[in-house]
C-alpha positions as CSV (number, residue, x, y, z in Angstrom):
1,M,23.7,-57.9,121.5
2,R,24.2,-54.2,120.7
3,R,27.5,-54.4,123.1
4,L,28.8,-57.3,121.0
5,L,28.1,-55.6,117.7
6,W,29.9,-52.4,118.8
7,A,32.8,-54.4,120.1
8,G,33.2,-56.3,116.8
9,C,32.8,-53.2,114.9
10,S,35.4,-51.5,116.8
11,R,37.9,-54.0,115.8
12,L,37.4,-53.1,112.2
13,L,37.7,-49.3,112.6
14,P,40.6,-46.7,113.1
15,R,41.5,-45.6,116.4
16,E,39.4,-42.5,116.3
17,A,36.3,-44.4,115.3
18,K,37.1,-47.1,117.9
19,L,36.9,-44.5,120.7
20,C,33.7,-43.2,119.6
21,A,32.4,-47.0,119.1
22,H,33.2,-47.4,122.5
23,K,31.2,-44.6,123.8
24,L,28.4,-45.4,121.6
25,S,28.3,-49.2,123.0
26,A,27.8,-47.9,126.5
27,A,25.0,-45.5,125.2
28,A,23.2,-48.2,123.2
29,A,23.0,-50.3,126.5
30,V,20.6,-47.7,127.9
31,A,18.9,-46.3,124.7
32,T,15.5,-47.3,124.0
33,P,14.4,-48.2,120.4
34,H,11.9,-45.2,120.4
35,H,14.8,-42.6,121.0
36,S,17.4,-44.3,118.8
37,R,18.8,-42.4,115.8
38,W,19.0,-45.6,114.0
39,P,15.9,-47.7,113.3
40,S,15.6,-50.9,115.5
41,A,15.7,-53.0,112.4
42,L,19.2,-51.7,111.6
43,L,20.4,-52.3,115.2
44,D,18.7,-55.2,116.3
45,T,19.6,-58.0,113.6
46,S,22.1,-61.0,113.2
47,S,22.5,-60.3,109.7
48,L,24.2,-57.0,110.0
49,S,27.1,-56.8,107.4
50,V,30.6,-55.5,108.2
51,G,29.9,-52.4,105.9
52,L,26.8,-51.5,107.7
53,L,28.3,-51.8,111.0
54,R,31.2,-49.5,109.9
55,H,28.8,-46.7,108.4
56,T,26.8,-47.0,111.6
57,A,30.0,-46.2,113.8
58,V,31.4,-43.7,111.3
59,A,28.1,-41.8,111.0
60,H,28.1,-41.5,114.9
61,R,31.7,-41.0,115.0
62,A,31.6,-37.6,113.1
63,P,30.1,-35.7,116.0
64,C,32.9,-36.9,118.3
65,R,35.5,-36.0,115.6
66,W,34.3,-32.5,115.0
67,G,33.0,-31.7,118.5
68,S,29.4,-30.8,117.3
69,Q,26.4,-31.6,119.3
70,F,24.6,-32.4,116.0
71,N,24.6,-35.0,113.2
72,V,27.7,-34.4,110.9
73,P,28.4,-35.9,107.5
74,P,31.7,-37.9,108.0
75,S,34.8,-36.3,106.4
76,A,36.5,-38.1,103.4
77,L,39.6,-37.5,105.0
78,S,39.0,-40.2,107.3
79,V,36.3,-42.4,105.8
80,A,36.3,-43.2,102.3
81,R,33.2,-41.8,100.1
82,P,32.1,-45.1,98.8
83,V,32.0,-46.6,102.3
84,G,28.6,-47.1,104.2
85,I,25.0,-46.7,103.7
86,C,23.8,-44.4,100.8
87,S,21.9,-41.8,103.0
88,M,21.8,-38.0,102.2
89,M,25.2,-36.6,102.6
90,K,25.9,-40.0,104.6
91,L,24.0,-38.5,107.6
92,P,22.4,-41.0,110.0
93,V,19.3,-42.6,109.1
94,Q,16.3,-42.2,111.3
95,A,13.0,-43.7,111.3
96,S,10.8,-40.4,112.0
97,A,11.4,-36.9,112.1
98,E,10.9,-36.8,115.8
99,G,13.8,-34.6,117.5
100,L,15.1,-33.3,114.3
101,D,15.0,-29.3,113.0
102,A,15.2,-30.6,109.4
103,A,15.1,-33.8,107.5
104,F,16.0,-35.2,104.0
105,V,13.0,-37.3,102.9
106,G,12.9,-38.9,99.5
107,V,9.5,-39.5,97.4
108,P,10.3,-41.9,94.6
109,L,7.2,-41.2,92.5
110,D,7.3,-40.6,88.7
111,T,3.7,-41.8,87.6
112,G,2.5,-38.2,87.1
113,T,5.2,-37.7,84.4
114,S,4.1,-36.5,80.9
115,N,7.2,-37.2,78.8
116,R,10.1,-39.3,80.1
117,P,9.7,-41.4,83.2
118,G,12.5,-42.0,85.7
119,A,12.3,-39.6,88.3
120,R,11.3,-42.3,90.7
121,F,15.1,-43.1,90.9
122,G,15.8,-39.6,91.9
123,P,16.1,-39.8,95.4
124,R,18.3,-42.8,95.3
125,Q,20.9,-40.8,92.7
126,L,20.8,-37.8,94.7
127,R,21.7,-39.6,97.9
128,A,24.6,-41.3,96.1
129,E,25.9,-38.1,94.6
130,S,25.6,-36.1,97.8
131,A,28.6,-38.0,99.0
132,M,30.5,-35.0,97.5
133,V,28.9,-32.6,99.7
134,R,31.0,-31.3,102.6
135,R,30.0,-29.9,106.1
136,Y,30.3,-26.2,105.3
137,N,29.5,-23.8,102.7
138,G,32.6,-22.1,101.9
139,S,31.1,-19.4,99.8
140,T,28.3,-18.2,102.4
141,G,29.8,-19.5,105.6
142,A,26.8,-21.2,106.5
143,A,27.1,-24.0,109.2
144,P,23.9,-25.9,109.1
145,F,25.4,-29.1,110.8
146,D,26.7,-26.9,113.7
147,S,23.1,-25.4,114.0
148,L,20.6,-27.7,113.3
149,R,19.8,-31.4,114.0
150,V,19.5,-33.0,110.5
151,A,19.1,-36.6,109.3
152,D,17.9,-38.9,106.4
153,I,14.5,-40.2,107.4
154,G,14.1,-42.5,104.1
155,D,11.4,-42.5,101.6
156,V,7.6,-42.2,101.7
157,N,6.1,-45.8,100.6
158,V,4.3,-44.5,97.5
159,N,1.6,-46.6,95.6
160,L,3.3,-46.8,92.1
161,Y,-0.1,-48.0,90.5
162,N,-2.3,-45.4,92.1
163,L,-1.3,-41.7,91.7
164,P,-4.1,-40.3,93.9
165,D,-3.5,-42.9,96.5
166,S,0.3,-42.0,96.5
167,C,-1.0,-38.3,97.1
168,R,-2.7,-39.6,100.1
169,L,0.3,-41.4,101.3
170,I,2.7,-38.4,100.8
171,R,0.3,-36.0,102.4
172,D,-0.2,-38.5,105.7
173,S,3.6,-38.9,105.9
174,Y,4.3,-35.3,105.7
175,Q,1.6,-34.4,108.1
176,K,3.7,-36.4,110.8
177,I,6.9,-34.7,109.8
178,V,5.5,-31.1,109.9
179,A,3.5,-31.7,113.1
180,S,7.0,-32.6,114.8
181,G,8.2,-29.0,114.1
182,C,10.8,-30.5,111.4
183,V,11.4,-28.7,108.2
184,P,11.2,-31.4,105.3
185,L,13.7,-31.1,102.5
186,T,12.5,-33.5,99.7
187,L,14.2,-35.3,97.2
188,G,12.0,-36.1,94.3
189,G,10.4,-37.6,92.4
190,D,8.1,-35.7,89.7
191,H,6.5,-32.4,90.5
192,T,3.1,-34.0,91.4
193,I,4.6,-34.6,94.7
194,T,4.6,-30.9,95.7
195,Y,0.6,-30.8,95.8
196,P,0.3,-33.2,98.8
197,I,3.2,-31.8,100.5
198,L,1.7,-28.5,100.2
199,Q,-1.4,-29.8,101.7
200,A,0.6,-31.0,104.8
201,V,2.4,-27.8,105.2
202,A,-0.5,-25.4,104.7
203,E,-2.6,-27.5,107.3
204,K,0.0,-26.1,109.9
205,H,1.3,-22.8,108.6
206,G,-1.9,-21.9,106.6
207,P,-1.3,-20.4,102.8
208,V,2.4,-20.1,102.2
209,G,4.3,-18.0,99.9
210,L,6.2,-19.9,97.2
211,V,9.4,-19.7,95.4
212,H,9.2,-21.9,92.3
213,V,12.0,-22.5,89.9
214,D,10.9,-24.4,87.1
215,A,10.7,-24.3,83.0
216,H,7.0,-24.8,83.5
217,T,4.4,-23.1,85.4
218,D,2.7,-26.4,86.4
219,T,-0.5,-24.8,86.5
220,G,-2.6,-26.9,83.9
221,D,-5.9,-28.1,84.6
222,R,-6.0,-31.5,83.1
223,A,-4.2,-33.8,80.7
224,L,-5.8,-37.0,79.3
225,G,-8.8,-36.4,81.4
226,E,-6.9,-36.5,84.8
227,K,-6.4,-33.6,87.2
228,I,-3.5,-34.8,89.2
229,Y,-0.3,-35.2,87.5
230,H,3.3,-33.4,87.2
231,G,1.8,-30.4,85.1
232,T,-1.3,-29.4,87.6
233,P,0.0,-29.4,91.2
234,F,-0.1,-25.5,91.7
235,R,-3.4,-25.1,90.1
236,R,-4.6,-27.8,92.6
237,C,-2.8,-26.0,95.3
238,V,-4.7,-22.5,94.3
239,E,-8.0,-24.1,94.3
240,E,-7.6,-25.7,97.8
241,G,-6.4,-22.2,99.3
242,L,-2.9,-23.8,100.1
243,L,-1.0,-20.6,98.3
244,D,-0.8,-17.0,99.2
245,C,-0.9,-15.9,95.5
246,S,0.4,-12.6,96.3
247,R,3.6,-14.3,97.6
248,V,4.2,-16.6,94.7
249,V,7.1,-16.2,92.2
250,Q,7.9,-18.5,89.4
251,I,11.4,-18.2,88.0
252,G,12.8,-19.6,84.7
253,I,9.7,-20.2,82.9
254,R,10.1,-20.9,79.1
255,G,9.5,-23.2,76.1
256,S,6.5,-23.6,73.6
257,S,2.9,-23.9,74.6
258,Y,-0.4,-25.0,73.4
259,D,-1.8,-21.7,74.3
260,P,-0.9,-18.2,72.9
261,D,-0.8,-16.8,76.6
262,P,0.6,-19.4,78.6
263,Y,1.0,-17.4,81.7
264,K,-2.4,-15.8,81.9
265,Y,-3.6,-18.0,84.5
266,C,-0.7,-17.5,86.9
267,R,-1.1,-13.6,86.5
268,D,-4.5,-13.8,87.0
269,Q,-4.0,-15.5,90.4
270,G,-1.7,-12.7,91.4
271,F,1.6,-14.8,90.6
272,R,4.8,-13.1,89.6
273,V,6.2,-14.8,86.6
274,V,9.8,-14.4,85.5
275,P,10.4,-16.0,82.2
276,A,14.0,-17.3,81.5
277,E,14.6,-14.7,78.9
278,E,14.5,-12.2,81.7
279,C,17.1,-13.9,83.4
280,W,19.6,-14.4,80.5
281,M,23.2,-13.1,80.8
282,K,22.6,-11.3,84.3
283,S,22.8,-11.7,87.9
284,L,19.6,-12.8,89.7
285,V,20.8,-10.9,93.0
286,P,18.6,-7.9,92.3
287,L,15.5,-10.1,91.6
288,M,15.9,-12.0,94.9
289,G,15.9,-8.7,96.7
290,E,12.4,-7.9,95.3
291,V,11.4,-11.6,95.9
292,R,12.4,-11.2,99.8
293,K,10.3,-8.0,100.0
294,Q,7.5,-9.8,98.4
295,M,7.7,-12.8,100.7
296,G,7.9,-10.8,104.0
297,D,8.2,-12.8,107.1
298,K,5.3,-15.2,106.5
299,P,5.9,-18.9,105.8
300,V,7.5,-19.7,102.4
301,Y,8.1,-22.8,100.6
302,I,10.8,-23.4,98.1
303,S,9.9,-25.9,95.1
304,F,12.9,-26.3,92.6
305,D,12.3,-28.4,89.3
306,I,15.8,-29.3,87.9
307,D,14.4,-28.4,84.7
308,G,14.4,-24.9,85.4
309,L,18.3,-25.2,84.5
310,D,19.4,-25.5,81.1
311,P,19.7,-29.2,80.0
312,A,23.2,-28.4,79.1
313,Y,23.9,-28.6,82.9
314,A,20.9,-30.8,83.8
315,P,20.1,-33.3,81.1
316,G,18.9,-35.7,83.5
317,T,15.3,-35.0,83.5
318,G,11.8,-35.8,82.0
319,T,10.8,-32.6,80.2
320,P,13.8,-30.6,79.3
321,E,13.5,-27.2,77.7
322,I,16.4,-25.3,76.0
323,A,17.7,-22.0,77.3
324,G,17.3,-22.2,80.7
325,L,19.1,-21.0,84.0
326,T,22.7,-21.7,84.9
327,P,23.8,-23.3,88.1
328,A,25.1,-20.0,89.1
329,Q,21.8,-18.0,88.9
330,A,20.3,-21.4,90.8
331,L,22.7,-20.6,93.8
332,E,21.8,-16.9,93.3
333,I,17.9,-17.7,93.7
334,I,18.4,-20.1,96.9
335,R,20.9,-18.0,98.5
336,G,18.8,-15.1,98.1
337,C,16.2,-16.8,100.1
338,K,18.3,-16.5,103.1
339,G,16.3,-14.6,106.0
340,L,13.0,-15.9,104.8
341,N,10.6,-18.0,107.0
342,I,11.2,-21.2,104.9
343,V,9.0,-24.0,106.2
344,G,10.0,-26.6,103.5
345,C,11.8,-27.2,100.4
346,D,11.9,-29.7,97.4
347,L,14.3,-30.7,94.5
348,V,12.2,-32.7,91.9
349,E,12.3,-34.2,88.5
350,V,15.9,-35.7,88.5
351,A,15.9,-38.6,86.2
352,P,19.2,-40.3,86.4
353,M,19.2,-42.4,83.4
354,Y,19.2,-39.6,81.0
355,D,22.7,-38.4,82.4
356,V,25.2,-41.2,82.8
357,S,27.5,-38.8,84.2
358,G,25.6,-38.2,87.4
359,N,26.0,-34.4,87.1
360,T,22.3,-33.6,87.1
361,A,22.0,-35.4,90.4
362,L,25.2,-33.9,91.5
363,L,23.9,-30.4,90.9
364,G,20.6,-31.4,92.6
365,A,22.2,-32.7,95.8
366,N,24.3,-29.4,96.0
367,L,21.2,-27.3,95.6
368,L,19.4,-29.3,98.4
369,F,22.6,-28.5,100.6
370,E,22.0,-24.8,99.4
371,M,18.5,-24.9,100.7
372,L,19.5,-26.6,104.0
373,C,22.1,-23.6,104.5
374,V,19.4,-20.9,104.2
375,L,16.8,-22.4,106.7
376,P,16.0,-20.3,109.8
377,G,18.3,-20.7,112.6
378,V,21.2,-21.7,110.5
379,K,24.5,-19.9,111.8
380,T,27.5,-18.6,109.6
381,M,31.0,-19.1,110.8
């Protein structure tokens, strides 16, 4: 059946893609479902659409075209951006993290939000806008797809009606991802999801350092009687010993508060808090030099809430705060993490319906690419 599918597909593709499809048809004859890059549900069905077949061949065609042994985003010079499955950067979709160095994974959960909901649609829109992200980082020279095996492994099947159960499902999923040796790059979802992710990460690596970009510290204790929501993840992490508190930095914090000293809890734990006012009108390169020294060579997790940026740049979020960071400063922060022992990253709180332009998600997709570019093992060209 696979040979027939590839044969039919090859008639619908340009010559270059046909050559790759021919090679893949031979490989498919001996492949087993366990080792397939594509889930068997995608490969073994009689209801496959022509568009799906085209994307499958195209996604596998990219390494043939570019000569990389890894998964490579297809070039828009030969494959139209609207074509194919809506995966992150149009990378192959894989059923698990097995065999990967890094994986994009969605967590479409927003039942922990306190203001405007909608972040459950963040992973979908981030993937859609990521079609604009290309293979190389022209500014830093990073070549992640020539260095690491990367794929999109889909979404965690969260429980939208039960937040604690969703946390359990997320934790269980990430335990498997981390155990495989894969570094997760997460598409949120509201910031609640970082708590169960860090439970899984710390189970393997021990207490981790944290580079946290946000308008809010997310260290509240409870709201409306509940201890789990997007305003409490890092307090829960402190309580469970998931963070190395001497290696936590929170950047871009701002906004009005219910407390006259809103950062007291963070500082009492040993966190370094960098309010947005200390970032205005300046480069953050010197700050990140200090952060690298603070983090050392121990494991570090990056958690980036899109509302850390000013809503002029990222209006598509649930709890916007004025006078935030700029996209250029966001790049300085992430690029400043190069050389750290990064064991996981997330980009959270994109709520697409509040930004019809799609620019918030486009910005988020680029920041996820930047995170990929600073992972350990990524070469520069």
